[in-house]
N, C-alpha and C positions, 0 to 999 in steps of 0.2 A: 514613361514608367518602365522599369526594368524588372523582369521576373527572375526568380532565383529558385533553384531546386537543390535540396540537400538530402543525401541518402546515407543512412547508417547501415553498414553491413552487419555488425554485431556489437551489442553492448552487453558485456558479461558481468553478472553478479555472482561472485564466488563467496558463499556464506559458510564460514567455519563455525558458526554458532549453533546452538541447539534450537533454532527457530527459523521462521521464514522472514518475517518482516517487522517493521516498526509499527506495532499494532498490526492492523491490516491495511494501513494507509502507506502507499509507496512514498519514500522520501524524495523522489525525483522522477521525472519522466523524460524519456528520450536520451540519446547518447550525450548530447551537449549539456543538458541540465544535470544528468547523472555525473558527468565529469566534474561539475562544480559542486557535487555533493548535495544538490537540491537548492542551492542559493540562486534565486532568480526573480524574486518579487520586485526588485529594483534594477535588475540586470538582464533585460531581454536580449538573448543571444540567438534564439531560434523561435520558430512558430510554436513548437510543442511546449516548451517550457514557459513561454510568455502567456500562452492561452491558459495553461493549467494554473499558474500561480498568481497571475494578475491580469485580468482582461483589459485593463486600461493601458498596460505597457506595450500592447501591439502597435500603438501609434509611433513608438520609438524605433521600430525595425526600419532599416534604411530603404527597403523595397519590398514589394510583394514576394512571397516565397511559399514553397511547399516542402514540408519535411516529412520523411517517413523513417521510422526506427524500428528495429527488432532487437529485443533484449533476451538473451538466453540465461536462465537462472539455474544454477547448480547449488542446491542447498543441502545441508546435512542436519537432520533433526534426530535427537536422541532423548529417550526417557529412561530414567533409572528409578527403581523403587525397592524398598526393603521393608520387611516385617520382622517382628520379634527382636527389635534392636536391643542389644545389651543382654540378651538371653542365650542359652545354648541352642535355641531353635531359630536363631537369626538366619535369614537367607534373603537374597535379592539378586537382581540382574540389571543389565543395561541392554536396551534394544534400539536399533537404528531404523529410521523410516526409509522406505524404498520409494523415493519420489521420482527419480529420474530427472530429466531436464525439462523445464517449462519455458515457453516462448511468450513474451509479453510485447505485443505490437503497440505502436504509438504513431499517430498521424496528425499533422497540423498544417493548416494553410491560412495565410493572411493575405488580404487584398487591400492595397492602398488605392484610394481614389484621389489623384493629384488635384482635382478641382473641388474637393470637399473636405470638411473637417473630420469626416467619418472614415474609420478603418474597419474592415470586416474580417471575421475569422471563423474557422470551424475546427474544432478538435475532436478526434475520435481515439480514445485512449483507454488502456487498462489502468485503472487508478488504485486498485487495491485487491487484496486477497491473501489466502494462505492455503496450504495443503500439507497433510501428513498421510502416511500409509504404513502404519506399524503392523507387523504380523503378530499373530498370537504367540505368546512366549510363556511356557510353563515355569521358566526360571525367573520371570519378572512378575511379581505379584499383581501389579496393576493391569498387566496384559495376559494374565492367566485365564483359563477358561471360566466362563460365568458360573459353572457348577461349583467352583471353589472360591467364588467371590470376586473374580477379576472381570475386566471388560471384554476379554478376548481380543481378536484383531480389531484395531482402531483405525478408521479411515475418515478423512474429512476433506472437503474441497469447497472453497468459497472464492468467488471472483466477481469483480464489478467492472463493467465497461461503461464508459461515459461519453456521450455526445454533447458538445458544448458549442452551439451557434453563438457567436460573439459580435458585439458592436461596441466600438470605442469612439469617443469624440475628443478632439483636441480643443478644449474650450478657451485656452489662452496659449500664448507662445510656449509656455513651459508646463502647463497643467493639462492632464488628460483624465477622463473618467471612462469607465467601461462596465458593461453588464453582460452576463451570459446565463440564460436559462440552462439548466443541466438536466439531461435526460439519461437515465441509467437503466441498464439491464444487468441483472445479477443471477447467479445460480448458487445454491447451497446444498451440500450433501453431507451426511454423517452416518457412520456405522460404528458403534451403535448410536441411536438418536436419544441423548439423555434428557431432552427437554420435554419428554412425554413420559407418562407413568410406566414403570416396568410391568411386565406381565408374566404369568405362569401358565401359559396356554397348554403346555404339555403335562401339567399336573405333578411335576416332580418336586414341588415346593422350593425350587430355586428360580427366583425371579430374574428376568433380564430385560434390557431396553429393546425397543423395536429397532429394526434395521431400516434406515431412512436414506436410500440412495436414488430412489425413483423420483427425481425432482424435475421441475419445469422452470423455464426462465421467468423471472419476476421483474416487474418494472418499477421504477422509482423516479421521483422528481426533486429538484432543488433549484437554487439560484446562486450565482456568484457575482459580487460587485467589487470594483477596485478603483483606486486612484493612483496616479503616477505623476511625479514632479521631476523635471529634468533641468538642471542648471548646466553651466559650461563644463565643469569638471566633476560633478557629482549628481546623483539622482536618488530619489526616495520613492518607495511605493508601499501601498497597503491594500490588502484585500480581505474580504470576508466571504467564505463559502458556507452557505447554510447547511444544516443537516440534510441528508438525502433520505427522503421518506419513501419507504417501499410498501408495496402490497404485502399481505401475508405470504410467506414462503410455504408452499404446500408440497408435501412429499407423499408418495405412495409407499408406505412402509409395510412391514410384515411382522407378525408375532412369532413365537417359538415354533409354531406349527406351519409357518409359511402362509398363514391366512392374512388377508389384507387388513391393514391398520392405518388408515389415513391419519397423518399428523401435520401440524403446521406450527410455524414460529414467526414472530414479528421481530424485526431488527431494523436499526437505522445506521447509516454511515454518519460519522461525527461532524459537528461544526468545526471549521478550521479558520483561524484568524492568523494572517501572515503579515509581517512587517519586514521591510528590507531597506538597505541602503547600499549604494555602490559608489565607487570613486575611481578616478583616473589620476593617480598621483604623479605619474610620469608618462611620457609618450609610450604607447604600445602596451601598457599594463592596466588591467582592470581588476579591481578588488571588490568583492561582494559579501555582504553579511545578511543572513535571514534569521529572524526569530519567529517561531511558529507555535501556536497553541492548538492542541487537538483535544477536543472535549469528549473523550470516551465515556466519562462518568455519566453523561446525560443521555447516552444512547440506549435504546432498548436492547435487551439481551446482554450485550457486552458490558453495559454499565449497571445492569440490575445486580442487586446484592447476591453474592455467591452463596449457595446453600441448597437445601432440598425442601421441596414442598411436602405437604401432608401425604401426597400420593407417591412420594419417592422421586418425582421428577426434579431435575436441576432448574432452579429459578433464575439463574444468571451467572455471569463469570466474574463480576466484581472488579472490572477494570477501572483504573484511575485516569483522570485527565493528565496530559503530559505537555511539557514544553520541549521544543526541538530547536537546536541552533546549528546553522550551517555557515561555513566559511569557504569561499571559492575564489580562484584567481585565474585570469586568462592573460597570456603573454603572446603578442603577435611577433613570432620569430622572424617572419618575412611577410611580404604582402600577400603570400599565398598559404602560409602555414601558421596555425595558431595552436598553442599548447595550453592545457588546462589542468588544474588540480584542485581538490577540495577535501574538506573534512567535516563531518557532522556528528553531533551528539544528541541523543534523545533519552529522556527519562523512560523508565520501564512502566508500562501500564499495569503490569501484573504484580500484585503484592505476594510476598512469600506465603502467607497463610492461605491464599486462594490459588496457589500454583496447581493443585490437583485438578481444579475445574477447567484449566486451559490446556490439558494434554492434547486435545484435538484442535486447539486454536493457539499455537505457541506464538509468542511475540517478544522475546526478550533482547534482541540485539540492540545495542546502544551506540556503539562506535563504528563509523563507516568512513572509508576513504575512497576517493575516485581519481583516476588519471585518464586523460584523453587528449586527442589531437585531431585537428581538422585540416584538410588539404583542399584547396580550390583546384579542381582538375581543369575547369574552364571558368570563364567569367560568370557562368550561370549554373555551375554544378560543383557541389562541395561534398566530400566524403569524410565521415567522422568515425573514429574507432575509440571505444572507451572500455576501461577495466575498472570494476568496482569490487571492493573487498569489505565484508562485514566481519568484525572481529568476534571471536568466541565469547559467549556470555551464557549465563544460566540463571534459573530461578529455582530455589530450593524451599520446600515447605512440607507440612504434614500431609 
């Protein structure tokens, strides 16, 4: 049995859109899978991507391996609002979020037992999230001070890290099945916190939402199952990842006077169904196609109907379920160098009429492309570099 180690120095996501992610579900993990634009359900190329998209596919990796990846995310979020449209009193502005760069780690390891039908794996990955950091802006009505009806400065951060111990069995020469319990830890912050009733603690008759950034890590559980079929020149895979059910997210918020106002919210990570096919039409060339269904509509909070409760709290964001398509290709330039490219398209989970409710949870990018290359430095060490670009997109609504 030969062991293999792959190291990714940097995987860069340059986002020119007004959002962070495809919903809050990352479209791919690790530099190799990112360079394929997320296509990997039937094309296991590294431990990270195989473990994440199809636990059964780890049996097809040629040897035991350990992969580590670090992705630097540079994204640009903007929000524009206007009031008094079509009147002499019309005014509005555009405000940019000051997010800085985020680093998303990904780790995967796969262990083959040559004397057994079983293959074992472990993934430790950031699988989703978003972040905005809008300053208060008196020229932008939605970010104007609460005293004049705006939100004021708007900040949010949500991230999910997942641990996935995995076991797969090659039940026939061509068919494998796999299962992975998924253990998640997440953190959510929001300022203001719109999912709780606004308060008028200072008595000025101008109500505002609590400030909810004093959060604690929250645990969640789920499971993923998959199947993988490999023929001589093609392969096919399918996986189902259950919703990830979390405990209530509890935050130590404060009212207008700075007095403690504990708040909590319940949310879930969506069900994901993935199907993929891959083919080797000629020597050295691999083509992969993934079709994915992400069930945002059934999630708590994100899928709840957008609107306001009787107490003024926001009831949900009204996100829709979406389909995602990814195309990827790998060409073995030499025995030591592999080139990759990919393109993906996702439907937008945010409808125009509900755009206002997702200012703190933007998600409209739809078109993404990736390019990458891997070089074998030794027979046991591979280095990969990937560049990913999400094209500009926006959601407009009342």
